[in-house]
C-alpha positions, -999 to +999 in steps of 0.1 A: -001+000+000+031+022-001+021+032-037-008+052-021+012+073+005+044+080-014+047+115-028+049+123-064+030+128-097+018+092-098+002+094-064-012+128-072-029+116-103-042+086-085-059+106-058-073+133-083-086+104-104-104+084-076-120+116-066-134+121-100-148+085-098-160+092-063-181+123-075-194+103-106-208+076-081-224+102-058-242+115-089-250+080-102-266+069-069-283+102-059-317+084-065-314+054-042-315+071-008-347+089-018-366+061-035-391+057-008-397+094-004-400+100-042-422+070-046-446+085-021-444+120-034-452+108-070-475+080-061-453+054-077-458+016-073-431-010-069-428-017-106-423+021-113-395+023-087-377-009-100-380+007-135-363+039-124-336+017-109-332-002-141-330+030-161-303+043-138-281+015-153-295+013-188-272+036-210-242+028-188-240-005-208-234+011-242-217+041-226-189+020-211-184+002-244-183+034-264-162+055-238-136+027-236-129+032-272-130+069-270-105+071-242-081+047-258-080+072-287-083+105-272-070+101-237-085+097-201-081+134-191-104+149-217-128+120-214-133+120-176-136+158-176-164+157-203-183+131-183-182+151-150-192+182-168-222+165-186-234+153-151-250+186-143-275+182-171-293+150-158-290+161-123-307+193-129-335+174-149-339+150-119-340+178-093-367+197-112-387+167-124-426+171-120-437+137-136-426+101-136-416+105-173-391+133-165-378+112-136-372+082-161-355+105-187-332+120-160-322+085-148-315+073-182-292+103-189-275+100-155-267+064-163-241+077-187-222+093-158-219+057-143-196+049-172-169+072-159-153+043-139-137+029-170-118+060-178-098+060-146-088+024-151-067+034-181-054+066-164-041+047-134-026+020-155-006+046-174+010+058-141+019+025-123+039-005-133+025-040-135+038-049-100+018-022-084-011-017-107-034-040-088-030-020-055-034+013-074-065+001-093-079-012-060-074+022-043-089+040-073-119+017-075-124+013-037-122+049-027-141+060-058-168+034-051-173+049-017-192+076-035-222+052-034-221+050+004-215+087+006-246+092-013-267+069+010-252+086+041-248+122+031-275+131+007-303+125+032-286+148+056-282+175+029-320+170+022-328+172+059-309+205+061-327+219+030-359+208+047-394+197+036-406+173+010-384+190-016-351+185+002-340+156-020-342+180-051-316+203-035-293+175-027-295+160-063-289+194-078-258+199-055-242+167-067-244+179-104-229+212-096-200+196-077-193+171-104-193+197-131-169+221-110-146+191-105-147+181-141-133+216-151-106+214-124-095+179-134-089+188-170-062+213-157-047+193-129-038+160-146-021+146-177-026+113-196+010+099-190+041+107-172+063+134-186+082+121-216+060+091-222+038+090-252+002+079-249-003+046-267-035+048-288-057+019-299-059+014-336-096+019-336-121+034-311-149+016-328-142-020-317-117-040-297-089-055-316-085-092-310-058-114-323-072-147-337-103-159-356-122-176-326-119-145-305-136-124-333-166-146-330-164-146-293-162-109-292-194-107-315-213-131-291-205-108-261-226-081-273-257-101-273-263-097-235-258-058-238-285-057-266-309-079-244-303-055-215-313-025-236-345-045-248-354-053-211-352-016-202-376-008-233-400-035-220-400-022-184-407+013-195-436-001-215-449-019-186-451+012-163-471+030-190-445+057-200-445+045-237-468+025-259-463-008-278-450+009-309-424+027-289-414-004-272-409-023-305-387+008-316-367+002-285-363-035-294-353-023-329-327+001-316-313-028-294-311-049-325-293-021-345-269-016-316-260-053-319-258-053-357-235-022-356-213-038-329-210-070-349-202-051-381-176-030-364-159-060-348-156-077-382-142-046-399-117-038-374-105-075-370-099-085-406-063-094-399-075-118-371-100-135-393-072-144-417-051-156-390-023-131-397-010-124-360+022-141-350+021-159-318+040-133-300+015-106-308-015-126-296-032-121-263-057-144-244-092-131-252-107-158-230-093-137-202-116-108-213-145-131-213-139-146-178-131-111-164-164-096-177-183-125-162-166-122-129-174-084-129-209-093-138-213-111-105-191-089-083-200-054-094-234-063-109-245-077-076-231-048-056-251-022-080-282-044-073-277-047-037-269-010-032-300-001-052-324-026-035-310-028+001-324+006+014-359-006+003-354-040+017-343-027+051-372-002+050-399-026+043-385-056+064-378-038+096-400-007+092-370+017+093-371+053+083-356+063+050-326+078+066-320+050+089-326+023+062-302+041+039-276+042+066-280+004+073-279-005+036-248+017+031-229-011+050-227-029+016-208+000+000-189+012+032-161-013+031-151-002-004-125+020+012-106-010+024-119-042+006-114-031-030-079-018-025-071-050-005-084-072-033-060-055-058-030-054-032-032-091-024-036-098-061-002-081-066+013-102-038+000-137-045+016-162-068-017-168-087-040-139-095-067-162-109-067-184-078-073-154-056-102-142-079-117-176-077-114-177-038-132-144-036-160-157-060-166-187-038-167-164-007-192-141-025-215-171-032-215-181+003-222-145+014-253-142-008-264-176+003-264-165+039-281-132+030-310-152+015-319-162+050-325-127+064-361-120+076-377-096+101-370-122+128-333-112+125-320-085+146-311-055+124-275-054+137-270-090+127-283-083+093-261-053+088-231-074+099-239-101+074-243-076+046-209-061+056-193-095+053-208-102+020-197-068+006-161-075+014-161-104-010-179-083-038-156-054-035-123-075-031-135-093-062-139-059-080-103-052-071-091-086-081-107-082-115-093-049-122-058-059-110-058-082-141-077-060-166-051-034-174-023-060-180-043-082-204-034-058-232-022-023-224-030-003-256-066-017-256-069-012-217-098+012-221-118-010-243-112-042-221-122-021-191-151-009-209-163-045-218-158-057-182-175-025-169-204-030-192-209-065-180-209-052-144-238-030-154-256-059-174-253-079-141-270-051-121-298-049-147-302-087-147-303-091-109-326-061-104-349-074-130-353-107-111-370-087-084-400-085-106-404-121-104-390-135-072-390-128-035-361-111-018-348-147-008-348-156-045-330-125-054-301-133-031-300-170-041-298-160-078-267-139-071-252-167-050-257-192-079-242-169-104-211-165-083-207-203-082-209-206-119-182-178-123-161-196-098-160-226-122-153-202-152-121-190-134-104-222-144-102-208-179-086-176-170-051-173-183-025-164-155-016-129-166+020-120-170+037-087-181+040-102-216+003-100-222+007-061-221+017-057-257+034-023-259+062-010-282+097-014-266+105+022-267+073+031-248+078+003-222+113+016-216+102+052-214+075+041-188+100+022-166+123+051-167+097+077-158+082+055-128+115+041-115+142+067-123+125+100-121+122+111-085+096+137-093+073+111-107+077+084-079 
C-alpha cells in the first residue's frame, strides 16, 4: 500500500482520479437514498420504482463500451472531464422533475455518468508499473466506489438541512454542480501519462482489436447480453405506461441495431485476425476478457443491485425510516474504502491472481447464500453485519478483476475495461430485473448461484504475465524510466 502514500506525480494523479470517480458515483446513486420518499411524493408503485432503478443502469452499458474506445483514442483526461461536466444536465432534470416521465428520462441520462469508472482504469494503469497496478487500481476503485455509500449517508442529511418534501431536489442538484466544477478542475490538474511518455493509442475506437479468428466470433457474441439488457429496459418502460407498444418495439429495434453495428464493427476492425495473420508473440488471451467480464458481472453487478435494493429491503423488512434504512444499507458500500484496495493489493502479492479471484467468487456465493436467510426475525444489527461481510467479497472481487484487466493488453486497456465494466452493469440490470419475479430470498439466491458458476469459469482464466501487455519496446522503456528513475514522478 506504499504506492498510495508516497509523494509524487503518480500518487497525485491517483488521488485526483479516484476523487473524479467518487463524484461520478455520488451522482449516479443520488436516487437510491430517496426512492421511498420519491415514490410516495409521485405515487409510484413497486414496478415503477424498479424501472427507475433499471433506467439508472441502462445507458451505462453502451456508454462504457463506447467510452472505452474513445479514451483509448483521445486520452482519459479529456474523457473524464467531459463526463463530469455533463453530469450537471441529468442532475438538474432530476431535481426539477414534475412527472414520472421526467424522472425516467433523467435517470436514463444519469446512467451515462456511471460509465466514468472505465476512464480511470486506463489513467491509473498509465502511471503505475504492473507490479503495483493491482494496488493502485484497487485504491482507485475502492475509494471512488465509496461515492455510493457517501450518497446513501450524506445526501439524506443534506436533504434534511434543506428541509421539507423538496429537500431531495436540493441534494440532487448539488451533486451535479459539484461534479461539473470538479470536471473543469480535473482537466487542468492531470495529464494522460508521465512526462516524456507517449500515450499509446488503440488502432480503432470503434471496436476491440483481437488477435485470432475464434476471438472475433467470441467478441461478437459478447454483445448479445448488452442488446438484451437494452431491450429489457424498453420492455420495463412500456410496462409502467410511459411508452406504448409501438415505442417499445422501436426500442427493441434500436437494441437490434446496436447489436448489428457492434458485430459489423468487430468484423471490420478485425480482418487481420479473421485471416489468422497475427504471429504468436503478438496474440493475447481473449478468454481472459470473457472470464473477467463474467466475474465483474457477478461482483460489481450484484453490488449495484444490492446497493440499489437494500435501502428498500431494510425499510420494508424492519420498518426503518428512509434515513436509517439508507444508513443500514450503506454497509454494503462502506467497506469499499478497504476491501477493493485489499483485493488489488493481495492480487499483486499472491503467486496466482486467478486463484485469488476464484477464492473471492466462492466467498461471495456463500455470502449471498447467507443473506437469502435474512427476515424480520433477524436483529437489524445481525443483518447489517452479514451484509458487511458479503460486501467484502464483492468489493475485493472487483479489485481482483481490475488488478488483471489493465495488463491483459495495455493499448486496448480502455476497451477491455469498458467491456468488463459494461458486464458489471448488465449484471446489475439482470439481478434487479429478477426482483420483478422473485422474492427477496430468491434475489439473493440467484446472485449466489451466479457467483458459483463464475467460480468454475475462473479455471479458464489465463494467468496474467507482463508479456500480455503488448506495448512497443520504446514506450515500455520510457514508462519504466519515468516511474522508476525520475524522483519527481515516484
